[in-house]
Each structure stands twice: as structure tokens, then as C-alpha cells.
C-alpha positions as CSV (number, residue, x, y, z in Angstrom):
1,X,107.1,75.6,99.6
2,X,110.3,75.6,101.5
3,X,110.2,75.7,104.5
4,X,113.2,78.8,104.8
5,X,110.9,80.6,102.3
6,X,108.1,79.8,104.4
7,X,109.1,81.1,107.6
8,X,110.3,84.0,105.9
9,X,107.0,84.8,104.5
10,X,104.6,83.2,106.2
11,X,105.4,83.3,110.1
12,X,102.3,82.7,112.1
13,X,104.5,81.5,115.4
14,X,106.1,84.5,116.9
15,X,103.6,86.5,119.2
16,X,102.6,90.1,117.4
17,X,104.2,92.8,118.8
18,X,103.1,96.4,119.4
19,X,105.9,97.8,116.9
20,X,104.3,94.8,114.2
21,X,100.5,95.6,114.7
22,X,101.5,99.2,114.2
23,X,102.8,99.3,111.2
24,X,100.3,96.7,109.6
25,X,97.7,99.2,110.3
26,X,99.7,101.6,108.8
27,X,100.2,99.7,105.7
28,X,96.2,98.7,105.8
29,X,95.4,102.5,106.0
30,X,98.0,103.0,102.9
31,X,96.3,100.6,100.7
32,X,92.6,102.0,101.6
33,X,93.3,105.5,101.0
34,X,94.8,104.7,97.6
35,X,92.1,102.4,96.9
36,X,89.3,105.4,97.6
37,X,91.6,107.8,95.8
38,X,92.0,105.4,92.7
39,X,88.2,105.0,92.5
40,X,87.3,108.4,92.6
41,X,89.3,109.4,90.5
42,X,88.5,106.5,88.1
43,X,84.9,107.7,88.2
44,X,85.6,111.3,87.1
45,X,87.1,109.9,84.2
46,X,84.6,107.6,83.3
47,X,81.8,110.1,83.3
48,X,83.7,111.7,80.3
49,X,83.6,107.8,78.4
50,X,81.4,107.4,75.8
51,X,82.2,103.7,73.9
52,X,84.4,100.5,75.1
53,X,87.9,100.5,72.7
54,X,90.0,98.2,74.7
55,X,88.3,95.6,76.7
56,X,90.4,94.4,79.3
57,X,90.2,92.3,82.5
58,X,86.5,91.4,83.6
59,X,85.3,93.6,80.6
60,X,86.2,90.6,78.0
61,X,83.8,88.5,80.0
62,X,80.6,91.1,80.7
63,X,79.2,94.8,79.4
64,X,81.1,97.4,81.1
65,X,79.6,99.9,78.8
66,X,76.6,99.7,81.5
67,X,78.9,101.6,83.6
68,X,79.1,104.8,80.6
69,X,76.1,107.5,80.3
70,X,75.1,107.3,83.8
71,X,76.6,108.5,87.5
72,X,77.2,104.3,88.1
73,X,80.4,105.0,88.5
74,X,80.4,107.7,91.6
75,X,78.3,105.1,93.0
76,X,80.5,102.5,92.8
77,X,82.7,105.0,94.1
78,X,81.1,106.3,96.8
79,X,80.3,102.0,98.1
80,X,83.7,101.9,98.0
81,X,84.6,104.3,100.5
82,X,82.1,102.9,102.6
83,X,82.7,99.5,102.6
84,X,86.6,100.3,102.8
85,X,86.2,102.5,105.6
86,X,84.4,99.8,107.5
87,X,86.5,96.9,107.0
88,X,89.2,99.1,108.0
89,X,88.3,98.7,111.2
90,X,86.2,95.3,110.9
91,X,83.4,96.4,111.4
92,X,80.5,94.3,109.5
93,X,81.1,91.8,107.2
94,X,84.4,89.5,106.6
95,X,83.9,90.0,102.9
96,X,84.2,93.5,102.5
97,X,87.6,93.8,100.9
98,X,86.5,91.2,98.6
99,X,83.6,93.1,97.6
100,X,85.9,96.1,97.2
101,X,88.1,94.6,95.2
102,X,85.9,93.5,92.6
103,X,84.0,97.1,92.5
104,X,88.1,98.7,92.4
105,X,88.7,96.0,89.6
106,X,85.5,97.0,87.2
107,X,86.3,100.6,87.7
108,X,89.3,100.1,86.4
109,X,88.7,97.8,83.5
110,X,86.2,100.4,82.8
111,X,88.4,103.2,83.1
112,X,91.2,102.3,80.8
113,X,88.5,100.5,78.5
114,X,89.8,103.8,76.2
115,X,93.2,102.7,76.0
116,X,96.6,103.8,77.6
117,X,96.5,101.5,80.2
118,X,99.1,102.7,83.5
119,X,100.5,100.4,86.0
120,X,100.5,102.6,89.0
121,X,97.5,101.2,90.4
122,X,99.0,97.5,90.4
123,X,100.5,97.2,93.9
124,X,97.2,98.9,95.2
125,X,94.9,96.4,93.6
126,X,97.0,93.8,94.5
127,X,97.7,94.7,98.2
128,X,93.6,95.3,98.1
129,X,93.6,91.1,97.1
130,X,96.2,90.5,99.7
131,X,93.2,92.1,102.7
132,X,90.8,90.2,100.8
133,X,91.7,87.0,101.2
134,X,93.5,87.5,104.2
135,X,90.6,89.0,106.6
136,X,88.1,86.7,104.5
137,X,89.9,83.1,105.4
138,X,91.5,83.6,108.3
139,X,89.7,84.2,111.7
140,X,93.0,84.5,114.2
141,X,93.9,88.4,113.8
142,X,97.9,87.6,113.8
143,X,97.6,84.9,111.5
144,X,95.4,87.6,109.5
145,X,98.1,89.7,109.6
146,X,101.1,87.2,108.8
147,X,99.3,86.3,105.9
148,X,98.5,89.4,104.7
149,X,102.4,90.5,105.0
150,X,103.9,87.5,103.3
151,X,101.0,87.5,100.2
152,X,102.3,91.4,99.9
153,X,106.0,90.3,99.7
154,X,105.3,87.6,97.0
155,X,103.4,89.5,94.5
156,X,105.7,92.4,94.2
157,X,108.8,90.4,94.5
158,X,107.1,88.3,91.4
159,X,106.3,91.3,90.0
160,X,109.9,92.7,89.6
161,X,110.9,89.1,88.4
162,X,108.8,88.4,86.0
163,X,108.9,92.5,85.1
164,X,112.3,91.0,84.1
165,X,112.0,87.9,82.3
166,X,109.2,89.3,80.1
167,X,111.8,92.1,78.8
168,X,113.9,89.2,77.9
169,X,111.5,87.1,76.6
170,X,109.9,89.9,74.0
171,X,113.4,91.4,73.2
172,X,115.5,88.9,74.4
173,X,119.2,90.6,75.4
174,X,119.4,93.4,73.2
175,X,116.9,95.4,75.3
176,X,119.7,96.6,77.7
177,X,121.0,98.3,74.3
178,X,121.3,101.9,75.5
179,X,119.5,103.2,72.2
180,X,116.8,101.9,73.5
181,X,116.6,104.0,76.4
182,X,117.6,107.2,74.2
183,X,114.2,106.7,71.9
184,X,112.3,106.1,75.2
185,X,113.4,109.8,76.3
186,X,113.0,111.4,73.1
187,X,109.1,109.8,73.2
188,X,108.7,110.9,76.5
189,X,110.4,114.3,75.9
190,X,107.8,114.3,73.1
191,X,105.0,114.0,75.0
192,X,106.2,116.8,77.9
193,X,106.5,119.0,74.8
194,X,103.3,118.3,74.0
195,X,101.7,119.0,76.7
196,X,103.5,122.1,78.3
197,X,104.9,123.4,75.0
198,X,108.7,123.3,76.3
199,X,111.3,120.1,76.7
200,X,114.8,120.5,78.0
201,X,117.0,117.3,79.1
202,X,117.8,117.2,82.8
203,X,121.3,116.7,84.0
204,X,120.8,112.4,84.2
205,X,119.1,112.6,80.3
206,X,122.9,114.7,79.3
207,X,124.5,112.2,80.8
208,X,123.2,108.8,79.3
209,X,122.8,110.6,75.8
210,X,126.7,111.5,76.3
211,X,128.1,108.0,76.2
212,X,125.9,104.7,74.2
213,X,128.0,102.5,77.3
214,X,126.8,104.7,79.9
215,X,123.2,104.6,78.4
216,X,123.3,100.2,78.2
217,X,124.8,100.5,81.9
218,X,122.0,102.5,82.9
219,X,119.5,99.6,81.9
220,X,121.8,96.7,82.6
221,X,121.2,97.8,86.7
222,X,117.4,98.1,86.0
223,X,117.0,94.9,84.6
224,X,119.2,93.3,87.3
225,X,117.2,94.7,89.9
226,X,114.0,93.2,88.4
227,X,115.4,90.1,88.1
228,X,116.4,90.2,91.6
229,X,112.9,91.6,92.8
230,X,112.4,87.8,94.0
231,X,114.7,88.6,96.7
232,X,111.8,90.2,98.7
233,X,111.0,87.3,100.1
234,X,113.9,87.0,102.2
235,X,114.0,89.2,105.2
236,X,118.1,90.0,105.4
237,X,117.7,90.7,101.7
238,X,114.6,93.2,101.5
239,X,115.6,96.1,103.0
240,X,118.4,96.0,100.1
241,X,116.4,94.9,97.5
242,X,114.0,97.3,98.2
243,X,116.8,99.9,97.9
244,X,117.4,99.0,94.4
245,X,114.0,98.9,93.9
246,X,113.2,103.0,94.7
247,X,116.7,103.7,93.1
248,X,115.2,102.0,90.1
249,X,111.6,103.7,90.3
250,X,113.8,107.2,90.8
251,X,116.3,106.8,87.7
252,X,112.9,105.6,86.1
253,X,111.2,109.4,86.8
254,X,113.9,111.3,86.2
255,X,115.3,109.9,83.1
256,X,111.6,109.4,81.4
257,X,109.6,111.6,83.7
258,X,107.5,108.5,84.9
259,X,106.7,108.7,88.5
260,X,105.5,105.3,90.1
261,X,104.3,107.4,93.1
262,X,102.3,104.3,95.2
263,X,105.0,102.3,94.3
264,X,107.5,104.2,96.0
265,X,105.5,104.9,98.9
266,X,104.2,101.3,99.5
267,X,108.1,100.3,99.1
268,X,109.1,102.9,101.6
269,X,106.2,101.2,104.0
270,X,107.0,97.3,103.6
271,X,110.4,97.3,102.7
272,X,112.2,98.5,105.8
273,X,111.7,96.8,109.4
274,X,109.9,99.6,110.8
275,X,108.2,97.1,113.6
276,X,111.8,96.9,115.1
277,X,111.8,100.6,115.5
278,X,108.5,101.1,117.0
279,X,109.0,98.0,119.7
280,X,112.6,99.8,120.6
281,X,110.8,103.0,121.1
282,X,107.2,101.9,122.3
283,X,107.5,100.3,126.1
284,X,107.4,96.7,126.0
285,X,104.1,95.1,126.3
286,X,102.5,98.1,127.9
287,X,99.3,99.2,126.2
288,X,96.5,101.5,127.8
289,X,92.7,99.7,127.0
290,X,92.2,102.2,124.5
291,X,95.6,101.7,121.7
292,X,94.8,97.9,122.7
293,X,91.2,98.5,121.5
294,X,92.1,100.6,118.3
295,X,95.5,97.8,117.4
296,X,93.7,94.2,117.6
297,X,92.5,93.5,114.2
298,X,89.5,91.6,114.3
299,X,88.4,89.2,111.9
300,X,84.6,90.6,112.6
301,X,82.5,92.3,114.8
């Protein structure tokens, strides 16, 4: 890996600050809370399933039907809740996050074995993988933290750029044709109509429907934002790419009523230099014993 890029992603040299540690623990708290939320939502949904229709992920190699027709999904959700809570405070095994990741993926592949795969949990699951690897294989708290930050930055940037490339590979340059946006808006409008019994276009939808060139420009800007997602790997570019990605997701929401809430919240947390702002507000180098104990990221107790 290029040295400059490595320093932007995994800079292990500088001493960690109070602001950086607070920022990191807030990200970890967000990931843990979302993991717990998803696992319970999926657990209760799995109770309604009877058959595996679409094996994905682990379901292609193991029979996940053992999760159907019994309370195992809720048992798994309770276990994930407990071990994630312990892992957050670094109590118990350093492998807790890895165990949570495996159980969460089992919940995921069982939940979506009925079809209709969603993407809203992808960043959360990927972040949990970063915590699983970082806590398990790095014993120094600072190295844990810096590795996990870099892991998340790298894969989020890669995810956006890969998404842009897949669109071109799958559909060619005509993907940005504004007629496609018209079609997607109409499809989502039909979905909304079937659920609520009414559908009325908002201001943005009316704008893109008035002119094919505007609709095409809208898709082109979205594609370019995704393509340059890899710039998220560089510190100086990160806030600008985060703003672009946030605009992208709000554009998707207002045009097609698809709300990637977890993506938006996580981008707000990791895309901006909150640690620097916190360090400016907090007394430099001054920590009470209680605060120091809470902020110390231990590998294992």
C-alpha cells in the first residue's frame, strides 16, 4: 500500500487524544446499538418464515432452516445483545465481536432468505467486522482504534466506488439515461400506492419529470459521487466526499423514497473531524480518573 495512503488510513504514530477516543467510542456505541436493533428486528421477522427461498451468504453452505419454526432467532438476538454489550466495555474475551459478527450474519442470511435483500445494514455489518478484527488482533488500545478507523474508511470508500463500477459493468454508459430515473420513480410510486392507497409526486420528482436532461444530469451526478468514493481514503478529502454521499442519499430519498438511515447516520459520524473539534473544546491532557477509565480502550480484562 502506498505510504501516503497508509498514513491517511492507518496512522499509528501520533498519540491518541481525548477527542479522538470520545469520537471512536461514540462510533462504537452507534455500531453496537444498530447491531442490536437489527438482530432483534430480524429475529422477530424470522419467526414468521417457514421456508428458505433464496439462500445467500452462509445459507449457501449451511442449512439455515434450523432457525425457522423455533425461538432460536430470539435466542441468537439475546446472545448478540449480551456479547456486544460486554465487548463494548472490553469485558471478557477479545473474540466477542467476531462471535457477534458470525451470529449477526446468520440472522441476516436467514431473514433475507425469503428474498427482497436490503442494503441498509451493510455499513453496520462491515463496521462490526472492523471491530472484530481490530479488537482480536491488536493488543495496544491505540493500534486497535487506528486500525478500526482505517478499516471502516477503506471499505466505505471502496463500497461506493465499486457500486459505480458495477452500474457501468451491468448497464453500460446508458445507466445515466434519465428515462431510467423516471422508471424507478414510477416503480417506487406504485409500491407506495399499494401500501398507502395514495401517491403524489414531490417537488424533486416533478422537476426530474419535466426534462429528460435534468433527470440524466441527476443520475450522472449521483454516479460521479459514487465513483469518487475512494477519495474517502484521504483525510483532507473525507469531509467533502461525506457531504457528497449525504447529498446522494437524500437525493435517493426524495426521488425514490428509499431512506438509507444507517448510511446517513454513520457518514455523519465518521465523515467529519469531530475529534479535532472535541479536542479544542476539552482541556488538553486533563482527565479525571473516572473519565480516563471510561475512555481507555482495553484489549481484554
